[in-house]
N, C-alpha and C positions, 0 to 999 in steps of 0.2 A: 147682354150688353148693361150694365150699372154707371149710370150719369150723375156725376156729381160737379159741381161750382164750387170753385175755392177762391178764397182772398189770402192776400200776401201779408205777413208780418216779417218785417225787418228783425233780423237779429244778428248782434254782433259777438263773436268770440266764443260764450261759453252757454251752452243750456244746461238747464237743471231742469226737475219735474218735485212736486211735493207728494208726500204719501199721507195716508190717513193722520188723523187729530191725534197728536200735533205734528204739523207738519217736519217731515224728515226730506231733507235734499239728500240726492245720492246720484253717484256717478252712472253713466251710460255709455254706450259704445256711439264712435263717431264714424262716419265713413273712411276705411283706412287711407291715410295718409293725406287726407282732404278736410281743412276743418269747416265747420258748420257756420255759413254768414247768414242766410235766411230760413225761415221755414214757411210751410206752406199746409195748413192742417184739412182734411177734408175726409169726414165719414169714419172708418176705420182705417183710414190712409192717413200717413203724416210723410211729405216730401220735403226734402233738405235742398238748400242752394248751397253750394259750397264755394269757398273762396277760389276754386280755380274754373268756376265756371259751368261746373256740372248739377246735375239731377239726379238726386238719391229718393228712395221711397223705404217706408220702416211700415208693417204691419204687425209689428210686436213691440211697441212701447219705446223704439229706440235703440231695443238688443241687437239687432241686425240692420244693415241697411242694401239695397241693391239700384244699383243704377239704372237709370230710365234711358235706355236707349244708349250709343255710345257715342260720346262728346270730346272732341279734343280738349285739352287745356285751354284757357284763356282766360279772359278778365270776369271780375264777377257780375253776376245779373243782378240788373236794377229793377226789372219787371217781371212778373211771372203770371199767365192767366189760363186758366181752363175753361173751355167754352165748348159743347157737347164733344164731340170725339178728340179735340184737338187740344194739345199744350202749347202755347205760344212764350217764348223768352226773348227779354233785348237784355246785351250785354252792353258793360259799360264800354264806351269806345267804339271803333267803327267795325264792320263785319260781325257783327255779332248779333243778328235778330235771327232765330232759327223756329221752327216748330215740329210738331211730331204727332201722329195722330194714332188713336188707342184701337185696335180692333178687338174680336171676341179672342184673338191669341196673343193679345198683350200691345205693348205700345212697338211700332213700326222703327224707323230709323228719323235721324233728326234733319231737314231738309232746311236752306237758307230761305228767307225770303227775299223776293226782288230785290226792296229795299233795302241796302247796306250801308247806307251813306248817313242815317241817322239812328240815334237812340228815341226808343220809345218808353214812357215813363207812366207808372199809375192806371196801366192797362186795367179796365173795368168792363165788366158784360152789363149791357142795358140794352131791352129790347130786342133783344138777338144782333146786337151789333156789339162788336168789341172796340171802345173806344180807349184812347189814349192820349197823352202830353207828349209831343217829339217838337225840340226847338222853337218852344214857346207858342206852338198851335195846340188846337183842340184836335184831333184826327179821329175816324172812325172808319173802319173795316166789316163788311158784308160777307166776304168770303175768307176768313181766319186768317188775314194777315198779308193775302196776296196784294191788296190794294188798299190805299187809303183815301180819303176824300176829308178836307176840309171843313169842319163844324164852325158857324161863325159862333163869336166869343161877345160877351155884352161890350158894347161901344168901342170895340177892335182892340181890346185889352191883350195881355200877353197871358196865357192859360201859364199856370204854375202848378198847381196840385189838382189833382180830380178824386174823389169820392163817390161811392155810390150808399146808399141807406133809404128806409122806408119807401120804394119805390122811388127813388127820384136821384138825378145827379146831383153832385154839388161841386162847383169849379173854384178855385181860389185864381184870382186874377191880378196881374201889376201891372203898372206902365212900365216902360222900358228905362232903367236904372233907378228905378224907386222902390222903395217898400212898403208900398200905400194898398197891400192886401185887402181885396174885398171877396166876401163868399157869396156865390150866386146858387140861385137852384132851378135847376128844369125837370118837368113831369113829360115833356115831349121830345126829349132826346137831343134838346139842345136847339130847338127850332126858336124857342122862348125861352127867356132868361128872368128870373126875379131876385133881386138884391136884398139876401135876408142878412146882411152883415150886422146892422145893430151896433150893440155894444162890444161886439167883436172886432172893431175896424182898429189900427190896422190888423189884418189877420195874417196868421204862419201857422199852421197846423203843426202841432207838435207829435200829435197821438190823436187817435179817432176810436168811438166803440158804439155800436148799436145794442141795446140792451132792454129786454122786457118792453118794447115800443118808445124809448128813450133814446135821445142822439147824446154823447159826449166829446166834446172838441175842447182839445188843451191849445191854449194860446200861447203861444212861448212869447216871453218878454226879455230873455236875455241871462246870462251869466246864472244859468241852472233854476230861473225863477218864472213862473207862469201862474196861468188862471184854466180855470175848468168850467166851461160854460154847458148848459143841458137844453135840450129841447123835447118838450112832450107834446108837440103837435106837428110832427113830421117834419121837421128842420124850416119851419115857417118864421120861428122869433125864437130866440136862444135868451137865456138869462145867467149870471153868475151863479156859478152851482156852490154853497159852503159844507157842503154835506162831505167832504172828501178828508181823509185822514189826517193827512200834513197838507197844512194851510201855506202858502206862497211857493212851494216847490213845484216844479213841472213836471207831472209826471210821464215818464217815457212810453208806457205802455199800458193797454188795458188786455184784460182774457175774459172771455163771459162763456158758461158752462150751464144751460137750465138757468136756475135762479141764483147761481153763481157769480158774481164779479170781484175779479182781481184786478190789483193796480201795482205797478212797479215804478222805484224812482230810480233814475243813474247815479246815486249820489250815496256815499256813505255817512253823509254827514244826517241824515235820518232815517227809522227806518224803511227799508226799501221794498216790502213786500208785504201788502195788506190783502184781506180777502172778507166779503160778504156774502149773504142770503139775503134776497130781494132789498128791503131798505131798512134791513138789521143793522148793528153794530160792527163797526170794522175789527177784525181783530189781525195783529200781527200773524205774518207767516213766515218767517225767519228762522226757524231751528236748524239748526245744520247747514245752512244756506251757505257756508262757505265765502268765497267773494261776495259783497252784498250788493254792489251795484247790478242796475236790471237795465236793459235794452229792450226788451220785450219780453212778455209773458203771452202764450199759447195755449188755449186749453183745447185737448181734444182727446176722444176715447175715455173719458174720467179721470185725466191726468193733465196738470197742469205743468209746463216747460218755460223755463228762464234760459236767457242769455246773459251776459254780463262779465267785466272783466278779462282776464288772458289767458285763463285754464281751460279745460277739457268740456265735455259733453256730459249734460248728468240726467237722471230722471227721477219721479216720483208720481203719487198719485195724488188726487184731490180728496179734502177730507170725508169721511162717512160719519153722517147725522146720527144721533144719538138716539131721537125720537121720530115718530110717525109725522107730528105736528112740523119737527125742523127739516122734514125731506122735503127737496128740490117738488114740485109740481111733475105728474107725469108728463113725458112728451105728447102735444098736443099735433094733430095732423093739420096741415094746412096746403092750401092751393089757391094761386093768386096769378091772372093774366093780365100782363101789361106789353105794349098798350092793348086797348080793348074798346073799340072793336080796333082791327089791325087790317093792314095788307102793305106786304103779303107776307108778311111773318110775324110772331108774337113770341114773348119768354113766358114761360109757365113755370113759375116759382113755386117748390114745393116741400114739404115738411113732413116726414114719416117715422114713426117712431119704428124704426127698423127696415127690414126688406118689403117693398111693395111693388105695384105696378100702376103705371100711369097711364088711362087708356082714353081715345078719344071717339065719340060717338056722334053720329048725323042724327037728324029730327027723326028719323025712321027705327032709328035703336041701332044701325049698324055699326059695328065697331071697325076704324078706321086704320086708327095706329094703338101700336099696345108695346109698351117698353119696360122695362125692369129699371126701378131705381130704388134707391137707399139713403134713410137720414135727409139730409136736407140739401138741396141744390135748384138746378135751374136747367128747363131743356127748352131748346128754340123748336118750335112748330111752325113750320113753312108752307101750312096748308096744303100738303098732299095725303096719300093715305101710304099705308106701308109698302104699295107697288109703285108708290112714285108717281101717281096719278093726283092731278089737281082736284081739289075739293071745290065745288063752286059755292057762290056766296049764301050766306044762311047763318044760323046760329048752329053750335057746335056745345055738345056736353061733355067737359073734361072732367072724369072720375079718377082719384087715386084709391085704389083698391087692395087688399091683403086678405089673407084667410079669414082673418074674422069679418069680413064683409068691405062695403064702402066706407072709405077714412073721411072723404071730403070730397066737395061737388065745386065744379064752377064752370058757367057758360062762356062761351068764346063767339063774337060776330066776324066774320071773315066778309070783310067788302073788297071784291073784285072790281 
């Protein structure tokens, strides 16, 4: 079993992908008779959420699509999350909450959650739990959507938007009937919150990205206008960022891949797509782009995807650098555990340059768990071994391993 954790990117209408420098935007296949609404990238796989409320997957850069499970037509999906073996979706309107499990043989069959009376938006995995915003409340599930429990919000304010970045949860809250958005940060799963709004007030997040240790937030001002703020201290503070290629306009989306950062704009009044490596100069990335408006950019598998306008789906590739000095840095293996110490479960966040194995060892060197992983993702360890037996309190060693040896190590303390 290969585990991956994915994040949702909103896409409306058209999808494009850019080829080696200079950018060449080209058409690609769409799910038959079912236009793309959103995309969900994950390692070598790219998932499509369609206008008819179905989920498709491609492994050949959008040349062909396969439906995940069998889903009857319905309203569009407003939120999707994959956690461990489970994919959860929440459709717009009522009776739209479903989940499906992935086994060694593939995805099984969709099944409804018990709660079909509420929508669940901004579903995010943190600390082995799934968090979501539902009817103005922040809620969390420990059992893959079977049950949801309320999570207290700062000063009882209404939950509006939820994001996860740099090991923390970020929640935008409002008072009822007002647009006084505040941004709060939690590193303990919503037990405590810190107001980090600062110059963002009042905040409504238009786009959000994490890239090379920094967090970028687009504050929407209305009428297509906006400001970009950046945090370089894990979201504790934000400052106005003046390094964007087009000042005054609100970017609709970011995409990241290694050292590459791409930004898109939803208007034809300015150049709609730019790309840069590290903190270098922005380059316009619009050759043969067709409809210029961009609703979202998604980077996956060496490709940059775009939607915008009303035409079909397209594909291409990220640029090929011309010298070794210009090449993005090679993938670096990473391993992080949160929370730590933990009880009864913790999230293991990993990044590997390709296929690897994630193993858990006790203090005597006995291997308790051993799973296959690939690329970047998240796995929840519930403090048991491969046979389901509960491990005792103590400190355990987690290792990310490949044929080349140990890629990364991280200790984790279980407190029963």
